[in-house]
C-alpha positions as CSV (number, residue, x, y, z in Angstrom):
1,M,6.6,10.8,23.2
2,S,7.1,13.6,20.8
3,E,5.6,16.9,21.9
4,N,5.9,18.7,18.6
5,R,4.5,16.3,16.0
6,Q,0.9,16.6,14.9
7,R,-0.8,13.5,16.2
8,Q,-3.4,11.3,14.5
9,I,-5.8,9.9,17.1
10,V,-8.6,7.3,16.4
11,I,-11.4,6.7,18.9
12,G,-13.6,3.6,19.0
13,D,-17.3,3.2,19.4
14,V,-18.6,5.7,21.9
15,H,-22.3,4.6,22.0
16,G,-23.6,7.6,23.8
17,Y,-21.2,7.7,26.7
18,Y,-20.4,11.4,26.7
19,E,-18.9,11.6,30.1
20,G,-16.6,8.7,29.4
21,L,-15.6,10.3,26.2
22,M,-14.8,13.6,27.9
23,T,-12.7,11.7,30.4
24,L,-10.8,10.1,27.5
25,L,-10.3,13.3,25.6
26,E,-9.0,15.0,28.7
27,A,-6.4,12.3,29.1
28,I,-5.4,12.4,25.4
29,A,-5.5,16.2,25.4
30,P,-5.6,16.8,21.6
31,A,-3.8,19.9,20.5
32,F,-5.4,22.3,18.1
33,D,-3.6,20.8,15.1
34,D,-4.0,17.1,16.1
35,Q,-6.3,15.1,13.9
36,V,-9.0,13.2,15.8
37,Y,-11.1,10.5,14.0
38,F,-14.1,8.6,15.3
39,L,-14.9,5.2,13.9
40,G,-18.7,5.6,14.0
41,D,-21.4,4.4,16.4
42,L,-21.3,7.6,18.3
43,I,-24.9,6.9,19.3
44,D,-27.3,4.3,20.9
45,R,-27.2,2.3,24.1
46,G,-25.6,5.0,26.3
47,P,-27.5,7.9,27.8
48,Q,-26.0,11.0,26.1
49,S,-25.9,10.4,22.3
50,Y,-27.1,14.0,21.7
51,H,-24.1,15.4,23.6
52,V,-21.7,13.1,21.9
53,I,-22.8,14.2,18.4
54,D,-22.8,17.8,19.4
55,L,-19.3,17.6,20.8
56,V,-17.9,16.0,17.6
57,I,-19.7,18.6,15.4
58,Q,-18.5,21.6,17.5
59,H,-14.9,20.4,17.4
60,N,-15.0,19.6,13.8
61,Y,-13.7,16.1,14.5
62,Q,-13.8,13.7,11.6
63,C,-16.2,10.7,12.0
64,L,-17.2,7.7,10.0
65,L,-20.6,6.2,9.4
66,G,-21.3,3.4,11.8
67,N,-24.1,0.8,11.5
68,H,-26.1,2.6,14.3
69,E,-26.0,5.9,12.4
70,Q,-27.0,4.1,9.3
71,M,-30.0,2.5,11.0
72,L,-31.1,5.9,12.4
73,L,-30.8,7.5,8.9
74,N,-32.6,4.7,7.2
75,I,-35.5,5.1,9.6
76,L,-35.7,8.9,9.4
77,S,-35.5,9.0,5.6
78,N,-38.2,6.3,5.0
79,E,-41.8,6.9,5.9
80,N,-42.7,3.4,5.1
81,V,-39.9,1.6,7.0
82,P,-41.2,-1.7,8.3
83,M,-42.1,-1.6,12.0
84,P,-39.9,-4.6,12.9
85,L,-36.8,-2.6,11.6
86,V,-37.9,0.4,13.8
87,Q,-38.3,-1.8,16.8
88,A,-35.0,-3.5,16.2
89,W,-33.2,-0.2,16.2
90,L,-35.1,1.0,19.3
91,H,-34.1,-2.2,21.1
92,S,-30.5,-1.9,20.0
93,G,-30.2,1.4,21.8
94,G,-32.1,3.7,19.6
95,Q,-34.6,4.6,22.3
96,A,-31.8,5.8,24.5
97,T,-30.7,8.1,21.6
98,I,-34.2,9.6,21.2
99,D,-34.5,10.1,25.0
100,S,-31.1,12.0,25.1
101,Y,-32.5,14.8,22.9
102,P,-34.6,17.7,24.3
103,N,-38.3,16.9,23.6
104,Q,-37.1,13.6,22.1
105,T,-36.6,15.4,18.8
106,I,-33.4,15.0,16.7
107,P,-32.6,18.4,15.2
108,Q,-32.2,18.8,11.4
109,E,-28.6,20.0,12.0
110,H,-27.7,16.6,13.4
111,I,-29.5,14.7,10.7
112,D,-27.8,16.8,8.0
113,W,-24.4,16.2,9.6
114,L,-25.0,12.4,9.9
115,E,-25.8,12.3,6.2
116,T,-22.4,13.6,5.3
117,L,-20.4,10.9,7.2
118,P,-18.0,8.9,5.0
119,T,-17.8,5.2,5.1
120,Y,-14.0,5.2,5.1
121,I,-11.0,7.5,5.5
122,D,-7.6,6.7,3.9
123,L,-4.7,8.1,5.9
124,G,-2.0,6.6,3.7
125,N,-0.5,3.7,5.7
126,V,-3.7,3.4,7.8
127,W,-7.3,3.0,6.5
128,L,-10.2,3.7,8.8
129,T,-13.7,2.1,8.5
130,H,-16.4,1.1,10.9
131,A,-16.6,-2.7,10.4
132,G,-14.2,-3.8,7.7
133,L,-14.3,-4.9,4.0
134,D,-15.5,-7.9,2.1
135,P,-12.3,-9.7,1.0
136,K,-14.1,-11.0,-2.1
137,I,-15.2,-7.6,-3.4
138,P,-13.0,-4.9,-5.1
139,L,-12.8,-1.7,-3.1
140,A,-14.7,0.3,-5.7
141,K,-17.7,-2.0,-5.5
142,Q,-18.0,-2.1,-1.7
143,T,-20.9,-0.2,-0.1
144,A,-22.0,0.9,3.3
145,E,-23.4,-2.7,3.8
146,Q,-19.8,-4.0,3.9
147,F,-18.1,-1.0,5.6
148,C,-20.7,-0.7,8.4
149,W,-21.8,-4.3,9.0
150,I,-19.3,-7.0,8.0
151,R,-17.8,-9.2,10.7
152,E,-16.4,-12.8,10.2
153,P,-15.6,-12.7,6.5
154,F,-13.3,-9.8,7.2
155,H,-12.0,-11.0,10.5
156,T,-11.0,-14.4,9.0
157,I,-9.1,-13.2,6.0
158,E,-5.8,-15.1,5.4
159,E,-4.0,-12.2,3.8
160,A,-4.3,-8.5,4.5
161,Y,-6.8,-6.7,2.3
162,F,-4.3,-3.9,1.7
163,P,-0.6,-4.9,1.4
164,D,0.5,-1.5,2.6
165,K,-2.2,-0.3,4.9
166,L,-3.4,-1.3,8.4
167,V,-7.2,-1.3,8.6
168,I,-8.5,0.1,11.9
169,I,-12.0,-0.9,12.8
170,G,-14.6,-0.8,15.5
171,H,-18.1,-2.5,15.4
172,T,-17.1,-5.9,16.9
173,I,-16.4,-5.9,20.7
174,T,-12.8,-7.1,21.0
175,F,-13.5,-9.5,23.9
176,T,-15.8,-11.5,21.6
177,F,-12.6,-12.8,19.9
178,P,-10.9,-15.9,21.2
179,G,-8.3,-15.2,23.9
180,V,-9.1,-11.5,24.1
181,N,-10.0,-10.0,27.5
182,P,-12.2,-7.0,28.1
183,G,-10.2,-3.8,27.4
184,Q,-7.7,-5.6,25.1
185,L,-7.4,-4.8,21.4
186,A,-7.7,-7.6,18.8
187,Q,-5.4,-7.8,15.8
188,G,-5.8,-10.0,12.7
189,R,-4.3,-10.2,9.2
190,G,-3.9,-6.5,8.3
191,W,-6.6,-5.2,10.7
192,L,-6.8,-3.9,14.3
193,D,-10.1,-3.7,16.2
194,I,-10.3,-1.0,18.9
195,D,-14.0,-1.4,19.9
196,T,-13.4,-2.4,23.5
197,G,-17.1,-2.4,24.4
198,A,-17.7,0.9,26.2
199,Y,-21.4,0.2,26.8
200,H,-21.0,-3.5,27.8
201,P,-21.1,-4.4,31.5
202,R,-18.3,-6.8,31.0
203,S,-16.0,-4.0,29.9
204,G,-16.8,-0.3,30.0
205,W,-13.6,0.6,28.3
206,L,-13.6,3.3,25.7
207,T,-10.4,3.3,23.6
208,G,-8.4,6.0,21.8
209,F,-5.4,5.1,19.7
210,D,-2.6,7.7,19.2
211,L,-1.2,6.4,15.9
212,T,1.7,8.8,15.9
213,N,3.1,7.5,19.2
214,N,1.6,4.0,19.3
215,L,-0.1,4.8,22.6
216,I,-3.5,3.4,23.7
217,Y,-5.6,5.6,26.0
218,Q,-8.6,4.1,27.8
219,A,-11.3,5.4,30.0
220,N,-13.8,3.2,31.8
221,V,-17.3,4.7,31.5
222,F,-18.5,2.9,34.6
223,T,-15.6,3.4,37.0
224,N,-14.1,6.6,35.6
225,S,-10.7,4.9,35.7
226,L,-8.0,5.8,33.2
227,R,-5.0,3.9,31.8
228,T,-2.4,4.4,29.1
229,L,-0.7,1.5,27.4
230,S,1.7,0.9,24.6
231,L,0.2,-0.7,21.6
232,A,2.2,-3.8,22.3
233,E,0.8,-4.1,25.8
234,A,-2.8,-3.7,24.7
235,V,-3.1,-5.9,21.6
236,V,-3.8,-9.6,21.3
237,E,-3.2,-11.3,17.9
238,V,-6.1,-13.4,16.7
239,Q,-5.7,-16.1,14.1
240,P,-8.5,-16.8,11.5
241,E,-8.6,-20.5,12.4
242,Q,-9.3,-19.6,16.0
243,I,-12.3,-17.5,15.0
244,I,-13.7,-20.2,12.8
245,A,-13.2,-22.9,15.4
246,R,-15.0,-20.9,18.0
247,R,-17.9,-20.2,15.6
248,N,-18.2,-23.9,14.8
249,K,-18.1,-24.8,18.5
250,Q,-20.9,-22.3,19.2
251,R,-23.0,-23.7,16.4
252,A,-22.5,-27.3,17.3
């Protein structure tokens, strides 16, 4: 591994697991000039969302808007938000986020920062977004609805959305794809999913991807174990027809 090149490091969905994130960052050991990017969903489900957001802000790490941040902002910015939407967020981990803050109060500094989060970051040959893109919609017309929420229409694309860029996403836990085990990454046509399900009891793995050196760093939030793999060792290729067949089987 090169010791002198500035690294680009992408970290998957943290979901409030601050201690696991700290373990992962200690293993990655970002240098002052390394660029660290988070794919969104810093919050919800885990016990320390407050600390995760504070860490990312204090280190000036770049972060994308995830669907969980979007849910929080929608609720905070709308006095008339329907109660079922509030309850859906609380039951999707939002209550854990509120409980992680002193006096159960989210400070305005954090809200202001969350409102600045972009929906994608273009790194040239790599394009970062939380969930993916709608293959039927031009890039200029896509919104946070696509970037933060989409799943199967993007996962089952036959041709890469960008001919010259790899799209790196989170949002969908990788072991939910056919043939992918907990902790493994899932790769499709022009995309790579690194959300290995840190909060999920079947996994616990939080993933960081060193793009510069094609290295995968993983920390398990439940066992405190660490491992470093080459990208080739960590990734499983998933075919669109496999995803569609599994969906049809589940619906049958």
